[in-house]
DRENVO-979745 format. One record per atom (N, C-alpha, C): residue number from 1; atom name; y, x, z; residue in three letters. Coordinates in pm, whole numbers, plus 50000, padded with zeros to 5 digits. Each point is the difference from the previous one (the first is absolute). Layout:
N
   n atom     v     u     w res
 NUM   CA     Y     X     Z ALA
...
END
This chain:
223
   n atom     v     u     w res
   1    N 47827 65657 85405 MET
   1   CA 49859 49967 50022 MET
   1    C 49920 50015 49871 MET
   2    N 50057 49956 49892 LEU
   2   CA 49935 50010 49870 LEU
   2    C 49984 50145 49959 LEU
   3    N 50104 50083 50026 ASP
   3   CA 49992 50142 49966 ASP
   3    C 49889 50070 50077 ASP
   4    N 49982 49963 50127 GLU
   4   CA 49895 50063 50080 GLU
   4    C 49862 49963 49947 GLU
   5    N 49982 49871 49960 ARG
   5   CA 49871 49959 49944 ARG
   5    C 49970 50071 49869 ARG
   6    N 50104 50014 49916 MET
   6   CA 49983 50068 49873 MET
   6    C 49966 50148 50022 MET
   7    N 50068 50064 50098 ARG
   7   CA 49974 50141 50029 ARG
   7    C 49856 50016 50051 ARG
   8    N 49957 49906 50086 PHE
   8   CA 49864 50007 50054 PHE
   8    C 49896 49983 49889 PHE
   9    N 50029 49905 49906 SER
   9   CA 49907 49977 49889 SER
   9    C 49990 50122 49911 SER
  10    N 50112 50068 49975 MET
  10   CA 50000 50118 49914 MET
  10    C 49924 50115 50067 MET
  11    N 50019 50014 50131 MET
  11   CA 49928 50105 50072 MET
  11    C 49849 49973 49999 MET
  12    N 49965 49870 50015 LEU
  12   CA 49859 49964 49997 LEU
  12    C 49938 50028 49865 LEU
  13    N 50074 49964 49892 LEU
  13   CA 49949 50026 49865 LEU
  13    C 49987 50150 49974 LEU
  14    N 50098 50077 50048 ALA
  14   CA 49994 50146 49982 ALA
  14    C 49880 50059 50074 ALA
  15    N 49974 49950 50121 GLY
  15   CA 49885 50049 50075 GLY
  15    C 49869 49970 49931 GLY
  16    N 49992 49874 49947 LEU
  16   CA 49879 49964 49928 LEU
  16    C 49980 50086 49876 LEU
  17    N 50110 50031 49931 ALA
  17   CA 49991 50083 49879 ALA
  17    C 49951 50141 50034 ALA
  18    N 50053 50055 50109 VAL
  18   CA 49957 50134 50041 VAL
  18    C 49852 50000 50037 VAL
  19    N 49957 49895 50074 ALA
  19   CA 49860 49990 50039 ALA
  19    C 49910 49990 49878 ALA
  20    N 50043 49924 49899 MET
  20   CA 49921 49987 49879 MET
  20    C 49989 50133 49925 MET
  21    N 50114 50074 49995 LEU
  21   CA 49998 50129 49933 LEU
  21    C 49906 50098 50070 LEU
  22    N 50004 50002 50133 VAL
  22   CA 49913 50090 50076 VAL
  22    C 49853 49963 49979 VAL
  23    N 49970 49871 50006 GLY
  23   CA 49862 49956 49979 GLY
  23    C 49950 50031 49861 GLY
  24    N 50087 49982 49900 TRP
  24   CA 49961 50030 49861 TRP
  24    C 49972 50149 49982 TRP
  25    N 50085 50083 50060 GLY
  25   CA 49979 50145 49992 GLY
  25    C 49870 50042 50068 GLY
  26    N 49971 49940 50115 ALA
  26   CA 49875 50033 50069 ALA
  26    C 49879 49957 49919 ALA
  27    N 50008 49883 49937 TRP
  27   CA 49890 49952 49917 TRP
  27    C 49974 50093 49882 TRP
  28    N 50110 50048 49935 LEU
  28   CA 49984 50094 49889 LEU
  28    C 49936 50131 50046 LEU
  29    N 50039 50047 50119 ALA
  29   CA 49944 50125 50052 ALA
  29    C 49851 49987 50027 ALA
  30    N 49959 49886 50061 VAL
  30   CA 49858 49978 50029 VAL
  30    C 49920 49989 49871 VAL
  31    N 50055 49928 49903 ARG
  31   CA 49930 49982 49873 ARG
  31    C 49983 50134 49928 ARG
  32    N 50107 50081 50004 SER
  32   CA 49992 50132 49935 SER
  32    C 49895 50087 50067 SER
  33    N 49992 49994 50133 THR
  33   CA 49901 50080 50073 THR
  33    C 49859 49954 49970 THR
  34    N 49980 49866 49995 ASP
  34   CA 49866 49947 49974 ASP
  34    C 49951 50033 49861 ASP
  35    N 50094 50004 49902 SER
  35   CA 49959 50021 49862 SER
  35    C 49984 50147 49965 SER
  36    N 50048 50091 50086 SER
  36   CA 49989 50143 49971 SER
  36    C 49858 50046 50026 SER
  37    N 49946 50089 49916 PRO
  37   CA 49862 50046 50020 PRO
  37    C 49988 50082 50128 PRO
  38    N 49882 49989 50063 LEU
  38   CA 49975 50078 50121 LEU
  38    C 49985 50147 49964 LEU
  39    N 50050 50089 50084 PRO
  39   CA 49986 50143 49970 PRO
  39    C 49853 50042 50001 PRO
  40    N 49963 50080 49903 ARG
  40   CA 49862 50047 49989 ARG
  40    C 49975 50112 50100 ARG
  41    N 49881 50001 50059 PRO
  41   CA 49969 50109 50092 PRO
  41    C 50002 50134 49928 PRO
  42    N 50050 50100 50066 THR
  42   CA 50010 50133 49941 THR
  42    C 49863 50066 49998 THR
  43    N 49957 50039 49881 ALA
  43   CA 49870 50066 49986 ALA
  43    C 50012 50145 50047 ALA
  44    N 49895 50052 50060 PRO
  44   CA 50006 50140 50044 PRO
  44    C 50017 50094 49881 PRO
  45    N 50088 50097 50014 LYS
  45   CA 50022 50099 49897 LYS
  45    C 49896 50111 50013 LYS
  46    N 49962 50055 49886 VAL
  46   CA 49902 50107 49999 VAL
  46    C 50068 50127 49949 VAL
  47    N 50000 50102 50084 PHE
  47   CA 50058 50127 49963 PHE
  47    C 49889 50091 49950 PHE
  48    N 50021 50063 49885 ARG
  48   CA 49899 50084 49937 ARG
  48    C 50050 50144 49988 ARG
  49    N 49910 50092 50024 LYS
  49   CA 50030 50141 49982 LYS
  49    C 49883 50066 49929 LYS
  50    N 50023 50050 49879 THR
  50   CA 49895 50068 49926 THR
  50    C 49974 50136 50063 THR
  51    N 49874 50026 50032 LEU
  51   CA 49962 50126 50063 LEU
  51    C 49962 50105 49896 LEU
  52    N 49918 49959 49905 VAL
  52   CA 49956 50095 49897 VAL
  52    C 49952 49921 49880 VAL
  53    N 50014 50058 49882 GLU
  53   CA 49952 49941 49876 GLU
  53    C 49911 50101 49929 GLU
  54    N 49900 49950 49930 GLY
  54   CA 49910 50087 49925 GLY
  54    C 49924 50096 50089 GLY
  55    N 49948 49950 50112 LEU
  55   CA 49929 50085 50096 LEU
  55    C 49860 50035 49951 LEU
  56    N 49965 50128 50011 ARG
  56   CA 49866 50047 49969 ARG
  56    C 49960 50101 50107 ARG
  57    N 49883 49984 50057 VAL
  57   CA 49952 50090 50105 VAL
  57    C 49865 50056 49957 VAL
  58    N 49991 50132 49994 THR
  58   CA 49875 50067 49968 THR
  58    C 49953 50079 50122 THR
  59    N 49882 50060 49988 ARG
  59   CA 49947 50081 50109 ARG
  59    C 49952 50134 49947 ARG
  60    N 50020 50099 50083 ARG
  60   CA 49955 50134 49963 ARG
  60    C 49847 50002 49986 ARG
  61    N 49955 50059 49893 GLY
  61   CA 49856 50012 49977 GLY
  61    C 49941 49886 49921 GLY
  62    N 50078 49893 49976 VAL
  62   CA 49951 49886 49921 VAL
  62    C 50091 49985 49879 VAL
  63    N 49950 50035 49885 ARG
  63   CA 50081 50000 49880 ARG
  63    C 49992 49867 49927 ARG
  64    N 50113 49961 49946 GLY
  64   CA 50006 49882 49914 GLY
  64    C 49990 49868 50071 GLY
  65    N 50017 49997 50131 VAL
  65   CA 49989 49875 50076 VAL
  65    C 50130 49976 50076 VAL
  66    N 50062 49884 49975 ASP
  66   CA 50114 49955 50080 ASP
  66    C 49945 49911 50111 ASP
  67    N 50004 50049 50124 PHE
  67   CA 49945 49922 50110 PHE
  67    C 50090 49882 50036 PHE
  68    N 50129 50016 49980 VAL
  68   CA 50094 49889 50016 VAL
  68    C 50096 50004 49883 VAL
  69    N 50012 49887 49934 LYS
  69   CA 50095 49987 49890 LYS
  69    C 50071 49867 50015 LYS
  70    N 50133 50004 49998 CYS
  70   CA 50078 49878 50026 CYS
  70    C 50126 50003 49916 CYS
  71    N 50026 49890 49931 ARG
  71   CA 50121 49995 49917 ARG
  71    C 50126 49994 50084 ARG
  72    N 50001 49914 50104 THR
  72   CA 50116 49986 50086 THR
  72    C 49956 49980 50143 THR
  73    N 50066 50071 50089 CYS
  73   CA 49977 49984 50144 CYS
  73    C 50135 49975 50065 CYS
  74    N 50012 49888 50069 ARG
  74   CA 50129 49968 50061 ARG
  74    C 49979 49936 50136 ARG
  75    N 50108 49993 50076 LEU
  75   CA 49998 49938 50131 LEU
  75    C 50092 49879 49998 LEU
  76    N 49953 49888 50053 GLU
  76   CA 50081 49879 50008 GLU
  76    C 50019 49961 50146 GLU
  77    N 50119 49953 50030 LYS
  77   CA 50031 49955 50135 LYS
  77    C 50071 49865 49990 LYS
  78    N 49952 49905 50078 ARG
  78   CA 50060 49867 49998 ARG
  78    C 50117 49992 50099 ARG
  79    N 50102 49925 49962 ARG
  79   CA 50117 49983 50084 ARG
  79    C 50041 49854 50001 ARG
  80    N 50020 49944 50119 GLN
  80   CA 50041 49861 50018 GLN
  80    C 50139 49999 50060 GLN
  81    N 50101 49962 49919 GLY
  81   CA 50139 50002 50049 GLY
  81    C 50044 50141 50032 GLY
  82    N 50046 50021 50122 VAL
  82   CA 50044 50133 50042 VAL
  82    C 49887 50079 50064 VAL
  83    N 49882 49940 50011 LEU
  83   CA 49888 50065 50066 LEU
  83    C 49907 50064 49898 LEU
  84    N 49972 50126 50018 THR
  84   CA 49900 50069 49919 THR
  84    C 49869 49998 50074 THR
  85    N 49896 49949 49935 LEU
  85   CA 49869 49987 50063 LEU
  85    C 49929 50135 49992 LEU
  86    N 50027 50084 50098 GLY
  86   CA 49951 50137 49997 GLY
  86    C 49850 50011 49997 GLY
  87    N 49929 49902 50055 GLY
  87   CA 49855 50005 50003 GLY
  87    C 49936 49955 49871 GLY
  88    N 50079 49965 49900 MET
  88   CA 49947 49946 49876 MET
  88    C 50022 50096 49884 MET
  89    N 49967 50127 50020 ASN
  89   CA 50001 50097 49890 ASN
  89    C 49874 49980 49918 ASN
  90    N 50016 49967 49873 VAL
  90   CA 49887 49975 49912 VAL
  90    C 49994 50112 49897 VAL
  91    N 49886 50068 49996 LEU
  91   CA 49978 50103 49899 LEU
  91    C 49947 49932 49875 LEU
  92    N 50075 50011 49892 VAL
  92   CA 49965 49934 49874 VAL
  92    C 49956 50106 49900 VAL
  93    N 49879 49983 49946 LEU
  93   CA 49943 50094 49904 LEU
  93    C 49967 49926 49871 LEU
  94    N 50053 50048 49890 GLU
  94   CA 49976 49935 49871 GLU
  94    C 49914 50090 49912 GLU
  95    N 49900 49939 49936 ASP
  95   CA 49907 50073 49912 ASP
  95    C 49939 50117 50076 ASP
  96    N 49931 49967 50109 LEU
  96   CA 49938 50100 50085 LEU
  96    C 49856 50025 49958 LEU
  97    N 49967 50128 49973 GLU
  97   CA 49863 50041 49969 GLU
  97    C 49959 50106 50100 GLU
  98    N 49887 49979 50067 VAL
  98   CA 49953 50097 50098 VAL
  98    C 49854 50036 49971 VAL
  99    N 49967 50123 50034 VAL
  99   CA 49863 50048 49990 VAL
  99    C 49957 50040 50141 VAL
 100    N 49892 49938 50049 ILE
 100   CA 49954 50024 50136 ILE
 100    C 49897 50111 50000 ILE
 101    N 50026 50110 50070 PRO
 101   CA 49900 50106 50010 PRO
 101    C 49889 49960 50096 PRO
 102    N 49887 50070 49997 PRO
 102   CA 49887 49961 50084 PRO
 102    C 50026 50019 50149 PRO
 103    N 50087 50091 50041 ASP
 103   CA 50031 50016 50141 ASP
 103    C 50141 50055 50012 ASP
 104    N 50052 49993 50124 GLU
 104   CA 50137 50043 50027 GLU
 104    C 50001 50087 50123 GLU
 105    N 50070 50115 49996 PRO
 105   CA 50011 50083 50120 PRO
 105    C 50089 49936 50104 PRO
 106    N 49960 50009 50125 ARG
 106   CA 50082 49947 50108 ARG
 106    C 50129 50079 50013 ARG
 107    N 50107 49928 50039 GLY
 107   CA 50128 50066 50022 GLY
 107    C 50088 50003 49877 GLY
 108    N 49946 49963 49884 SER
 108   CA 50084 49996 49881 SER
 108    C 50070 49867 49992 SER
 109    N 50096 49991 49908 GLY
 109   CA 50073 49875 49984 GLY
 109    C 49918 49890 49939 GLY
 110    N 49878 50033 49952 THR
 110   CA 49915 49899 49936 THR
 110    C 49864 49994 50066 THR
 111    N 49993 50022 50133 HIS
 111   CA 49871 50007 50067 HIS
 111    C 49933 49864 50008 HIS
 112    N 49869 50004 50011 ALA
 112   CA 49924 49876 50013 ALA
 112    C 50030 49936 50134 ALA
 113    N 49986 49868 50006 ALA
 113   CA 50036 49928 50122 ALA
 113    C 49894 50017 50105 ALA
 114    N 50043 50012 50126 SER
 114   CA 49908 50003 50112 SER
 114    C 49965 49857 50039 SER
 115    N 49906 49987 50094 ALA
 115   CA 49951 49866 50037 ALA
 115    C 50111 49915 50056 ALA
 116    N 50095 50062 50075 ASP
 116   CA 50105 49920 50061 ASP
 116    C 50106 49960 49899 ASP
 117    N 49991 50050 49877 GLU
 117   CA 50095 49962 49897 GLU
 117    C 49949 49882 49917 GLU
 118    N 49879 49955 50028 LYS
 118   CA 49941 49892 49920 LYS
 118    C 50090 49876 50006 LYS
 119    N 50029 49945 49882 GLY
 119   CA 50085 49883 49994 GLY
 119    C 50146 50032 49985 GLY
 120    N 50038 50128 50000 ASP
 120   CA 50139 50039 49983 ASP
 120    C 50025 50025 49853 ASP
 121    N 50101 49932 49943 VAL
 121   CA 50026 50015 49858 VAL
 121    C 50041 50143 49967 VAL
 122    N 50062 50069 50095 LYS
 122   CA 50039 50138 49974 LYS
 122    C 49877 50090 49985 LYS
 123    N 49892 49966 50068 ALA
 123   CA 49877 50077 49983 ALA
 123    C 49948 49985 49858 ALA
 124    N 50012 49879 49944 VAL
 124   CA 49958 49977 49862 VAL
 124    C 50086 50081 49905 VAL
 125    N 50131 49997 50022 ILE
 125   CA 50092 50072 49913 ILE
 125    C 49979 50150 50011 ILE
 126    N 49974 50048 50122 ARG
 126   CA 49974 50144 50017 ARG
 126    C 49877 50043 49919 ARG
 127    N 49896 49918 50008 ARG
 127   CA 49877 50035 49928 ARG
 127    C 50023 49998 49849 ARG
 128    N 50099 49922 49956 MET
 128   CA 50034 49996 49859 MET
 128    C 50093 50114 49961 MET
 129    N 50047 50075 50101 GLY
 129   CA 50083 50116 49971 GLY
 129    C 50148 49978 50017 GLY
 130    N 50040 49883 50054 VAL
 130   CA 50142 49970 50018 VAL
 130    C 50023 49958 50145 VAL
 131    N 50098 50059 50066 SER
 131   CA 50032 49962 50138 SER
 131    C 50143 50041 50029 SER
 132    N 50048 49964 50120 ASP
 132   CA 50134 50045 50039 ASP
 132    C 50004 50152 50007 ASP
 133    N 49890 50061 50048 GLY
 133   CA 49994 50146 50002 GLY
 133    C 50001 50058 49859 GLY
 134    N 49935 49931 49908 PHE
 134   CA 49999 50042 49859 PHE
 134    C 50143 50004 49946 PHE
 135    N 50081 49902 50034 LEU
 135   CA 50138 49997 49955 LEU
 135    C 50083 50109 50067 LEU
 136    N 49979 50020 50130 MET
 136   CA 50076 50100 50072 MET
 136    C 49973 50141 49949 MET
 137    N 49876 50026 49959 GLU
 137   CA 49966 50130 49946 GLU
 137    C 50078 50030 49872 GLU
 138    N 50049 49896 49935 ARG
 138   CA 50076 50016 49878 ARG
 138    C 50149 49977 50021 ARG
 139    N 50044 50018 50125 GLY
 139   CA 50142 49988 50031 GLY
 139    C 50050 49857 50003 GLY
 140    N 49910 49904 50023 LEU
 140   CA 50037 49860 50003 LEU
 140    C 49966 49942 50136 LEU
 141    N 50085 50025 50101 PRO
 141   CA 49966 49959 50138 PRO
 141    C 50021 49852 50025 PRO
 142    N 49915 49918 49941 PHE
 142   CA 50011 49856 50018 PHE
 142    C 49873 49945 50062 PHE
 143    N 50017 49903 50089 LYS
 143   CA 49888 49928 50059 LYS
 143    C 49988 49863 49932 LYS
 144    N 49879 49946 49998 PHE
 144   CA 49982 49867 49944 PHE
 144    C 49902 49922 50086 PHE
 145    N 50017 49869 49999 SER
 145   CA 49914 49913 50079 SER
 145    C 49915 49908 49913 SER
 146    N 50027 49996 49870 ALA
 146   CA 49922 49917 49908 ALA
 146    C 49998 50068 49863 ALA
 147    N 49905 49959 49919 VAL
 147   CA 49980 50060 49869 VAL
 147    C 49987 49889 49896 VAL
 148    N 50058 50023 49884 ARG
 148   CA 49982 49910 49887 ARG
 148    C 49977 50084 49875 ARG
 149    N 49891 49972 49930 VAL
 149   CA 49962 50079 49882 VAL
 149    C 49987 49907 49881 VAL
 150    N 50049 50044 49887 SER
 150   CA 49977 49927 49875 SER
 150    C 49923 50091 49905 SER
 151    N 49899 49943 49935 ASN
 151   CA 49917 50074 49905 ASN
 151    C 49934 50120 50067 ASN
 152    N 49902 49969 50082 LEU
 152   CA 49926 50102 50073 LEU
 152    C 49870 50033 49928 LEU
 153    N 49970 50130 49992 SER
 153   CA 49875 50046 49943 SER
 153    C 49940 50102 50096 SER
 154    N 49875 49977 50041 VAL
 154   CA 49933 50089 50096 VAL
 154    C 49874 50056 49935 VAL
 155    N 49988 50133 50005 SER
 155   CA 49884 50071 49949 SER
 155    C 49945 50091 50110 SER
 156    N 49885 50057 49975 ARG
 156   CA 49946 50099 50094 ARG
 156    C 49964 50127 49924 ARG
 157    N 50004 50109 50074 LEU
 157   CA 49968 50130 49943 LEU
 157    C 49850 50022 50011 LEU
 158    N 49937 50032 49888 GLU
 158   CA 49857 50026 49997 GLU
 158    C 49979 50141 49944 GLU
 159    N 49931 50082 50075 GLY
 159   CA 49982 50138 49957 GLY
 159    C 50128 50079 50021 GLY
 160    N 50023 50100 49917 SER
 160   CA 50117 50087 50018 SER
 160    C 50128 49937 49949 SER
 161    N 49996 49933 49884 ASN
 161   CA 50122 49940 49947 ASN
 161    C 49974 49876 49915 ASN
 162    N 49884 49936 50018 ALA
 162   CA 49970 49876 49928 ALA
 162    C 50059 49882 50078 ALA
 163    N 50064 49909 49928 VAL
 163   CA 50065 49884 50061 VAL
 163    C 49932 49873 49952 VAL
 164    N 49960 49914 50094 ALA
 164   CA 49937 49873 49968 ALA
 164    C 50086 49887 50055 ALA
 165    N 50043 49911 49913 ARG
 165   CA 50080 49887 50046 ARG
 165    C 49913 49904 50081 ARG
 166    N 50059 49946 50108 VAL
 166   CA 49926 49909 50088 VAL
 166    C 50052 49857 49987 VAL
 167    N 50131 49983 50008 PHE
 167   CA 50057 49866 49985 PHE
 167    C 50148 50009 49965 PHE
 168    N 50053 49889 49952 THR
 168   CA 50144 49986 49976 THR
 168    C 50044 49870 50065 THR
 169    N 50129 49990 50027 ALA
 169   CA 50055 49877 50057 ALA
 169    C 50143 49982 49949 ALA
 170    N 50035 49877 49974 ARG
 170   CA 50135 49970 49954 ARG
 170    C 50102 50023 50110 ARG
 171    N 49968 49955 50123 THR
 171   CA 50089 50020 50113 THR
 171    C 49917 50032 50124 THR
 172    N 50066 50067 50094 ALA
 172   CA 49941 50028 50131 ALA
 172    C 50110 49989 50104 ALA
 173    N 49971 49925 50106 LYS
 173   CA 50099 49978 50105 LYS
 173    C 49937 50019 50137 LYS
 174    N 50084 50040 50094 THR
 174   CA 49953 50022 50136 THR
 174    C 49947 49872 50061 THR
 175    N 49883 50009 50062 GLU
 175   CA 49951 49895 50087 GLU
 175    C 49951 50065 50129 GLU
 176    N 49957 49921 50095 ARG
 176   CA 49969 50053 50132 ARG
 176    C 49895 50108 49998 ARG
 177    N 49900 49987 49913 SER
 177   CA 49888 50094 50002 SER
 177    C 50002 50099 49885 SER
 178    N 50107 50006 49924 GLY
 178   CA 50006 50095 49889 GLY
 178    C 50090 49951 49889 GLY
 179    N 49948 49998 49877 LEU
 179   CA 50075 49954 49885 LEU
 179    C 49931 49880 49936 LEU
 180    N 50075 49894 49976 ALA
 180   CA 49949 49884 49930 ALA
 180    C 50028 50019 49852 ALA
 181    N 49896 49989 49917 LEU
 181   CA 50011 50025 49857 LEU
 181    C 49989 49869 49923 LEU
 182    N 50078 49991 49893 SER
 182   CA 49988 49886 49910 SER
 182    C 49987 50053 49857 SER
 183    N 49937 49920 49917 GLY
 183   CA 49975 50045 49863 GLY
 183    C 49912 50124 49997 GLY
 184    N 49894 50000 50080 CYS
 184   CA 49916 50118 50018 CYS
 184    C 49884 49999 49900 CYS
 185    N 49974 50117 49942 ARG
 185   CA 49887 50017 49909 ARG
 185    C 49920 50122 50044 ARG
 186    N 49869 49982 50016 ILE
 186   CA 49911 50107 50043 ILE
 186    C 49933 50061 49877 ILE
 187    N 49999 50132 49996 ILE
 187   CA 49936 50071 49889 ILE
 187    C 49863 50050 50047 ILE
 188    N 49895 49946 49942 ARG
 188   CA 49865 50037 50037 ARG
 188    C 49964 50139 49943 ARG
 189    N 49898 50065 50057 PRO
 189   CA 49961 50132 49948 PRO
 189    C 49968 50001 49851 PRO
 190    N 49952 49884 49947 ASP
 190   CA 49968 49995 49857 ASP
 190    C 50122 49969 49913 ASP
 191    N 50117 49989 50064 GLY
 191   CA 50122 49976 49925 GLY
 191    C 50038 49854 49990 GLY
 192    N 49908 49910 50037 GLU
 192   CA 50032 49858 49997 GLU
 192    C 50101 49966 50110 GLU
 193    N 50089 49904 49969 GLU
 193   CA 50102 49960 50096 GLU
 193    C 49973 49859 50051 GLU
 194    N 50023 49982 50128 GLU
 194   CA 49982 49869 50064 GLU
 194    C 50130 49959 50066 GLU
 195    N 50048 49881 49967 GLU
 195   CA 50124 49949 50058 GLU
 195    C 49968 49925 50130 GLU
 196    N 50063 50041 50109 VAL
 196   CA 49978 49933 50128 VAL
 196    C 50129 49934 50050 VAL
 197    N 50107 50016 49927 ARG
 197   CA 50129 49937 50029 ARG
 197    C 50058 50047 50132 ARG
 198    N 49937 49963 50113 HIS
 198   CA 50053 50037 50132 HIS
 198    C 49899 50088 50073 HIS
 199    N 50053 50105 50062 ALA
 199   CA 49915 50092 50074 ALA
 199    C 50082 50063 50112 ALA
 200    N 49932 50082 50079 ARG
 200   CA 50067 50066 50114 ARG
 200    C 49957 50146 50003 ARG
 201    N 50097 50089 50018 LEU
 201   CA 49972 50142 50013 LEU
 201    C 50031 50041 50144 LEU
 202    N 49899 50051 50070 ARG
 202   CA 50019 50032 50142 ARG
 202    C 49915 50120 50038 ARG
 203    N 50020 50049 50122 MET
 203   CA 49918 50108 50052 MET
 203    C 49884 49940 50079 MET
 204    N 49881 50060 49982 SER
 204   CA 49882 49957 50073 SER
 204    C 49919 50124 50035 SER
 205    N 49994 50032 50129 ASP
 205   CA 49926 50118 50047 ASP
 205    C 50048 50128 49931 ASP
 206    N 50133 50009 49985 GLY
 206   CA 50059 50120 49942 GLY
 206    C 49993 50007 49849 GLY
 207    N 49947 49895 49935 ALA
 207   CA 49987 49999 49854 ALA
 207    C 50089 49891 49941 ALA
 208    N 50052 50028 49884 LEU
 208   CA 50081 49902 49928 LEU
 208    C 49906 49901 49931 LEU
 209    N 50016 49871 50030 ARG
 209   CA 49905 49900 49953 ARG
 209    C 50072 49884 49933 ARG
 210    N 49944 49955 49887 LEU
 210   CA 50049 49885 49927 LEU
 210    C 49908 49882 50027 LEU
 211    N 50058 49886 50039 GLU
 211   CA 49920 49882 50030 GLU
 211    C 50057 49879 49926 GLU
 212    N 49911 49910 49961 TRP
 212   CA 50039 49876 49935 TRP
 212    C 49895 49896 50034 TRP
 213    N 50028 49873 49964 ASP
 213   CA 49905 49894 50030 ASP
 213    C 49868 50026 49930 ASP
 214    N 49898 50021 50081 GLY
 214   CA 49868 50021 49944 GLY
 214    C 49963 50144 49974 GLY
 215    N 50084 50094 50038 GLY
 215   CA 49963 50139 49975 GLY
 215    C 50095 50100 50063 GLY
 216    N 49967 50127 49984 GLY
 216   CA 50083 50107 50053 GLY
 216    C 49938 50135 49966 GLY
 217    N 50080 50105 50008 MET
 217   CA 49949 50134 49973 MET
 217    C 50095 50104 50058 MET
 218    N 49943 50116 50035 ASP
 218   CA 50081 50114 50040 ASP
 218    C 50057 50066 49874 ASP
 219    N 50128 50036 50007 ILE
 219   CA 50061 50065 49883 ILE
 219    C 49931 50135 49974 ILE
 220    N 49976 50076 50107 VAL
 220   CA 49922 50123 49989 VAL
 220    C 49867 49975 50069 VAL
 221    N 49891 49989 49928 PRO
 221   CA 49870 49969 50062 PRO
 221    C 49966 50101 50109 PRO
 222    N 49949 49949 50110 GLN
 222   CA 49964 50086 50112 GLN
 222    C 49861 50058 49981 GLN
 223    N 49980 50116 50062 GLY
 223   CA 49869 50064 49991 GLY
 223    C 49997 50101 49890 GLY
END
């Protein structure tokens, strides 16, 4: 009888010891999980492809004028995990200088925008001399849905080969009605510069127009 009680007591103590060990291990596991940092969300990766560097575009019959000059032109595509966001091709232009001629022939890669193109950022870019067709003509068959420019300078052609600067901007980004500009400076006909900080470049009645709070002007005066 005594042996059976002793055996029962030993089994009970062994069971309690096992239960304590299991509980202690579970407590350590929970504590370790609670103290571990939460995984950070994965940021979308940006894939870049340089299209052309040191771009200069001239026109027959106009000497000494670069109508488009760009230090770097590249295409960026955003990717989230295993998904490539195909609709997010961003055309990135660095140190872009353009000269706007007084008119554009229809059917060319840089034609002026029609009325139904008003508010389309590609119409603005076309009038500036850069478009998807512009790239394809140079063996670069890429499409883009947005534009980002750093260090933009816009001038207009006056006479046969005289160039007059109109404005500069630190950055330009796609917005619904054209390009949103920041760090914008307007160059007056007398050479004086006016800082307007934020402005918008868009198409209006087939003309490229710069607008800001309290003012606006056509890049190429009409009439």
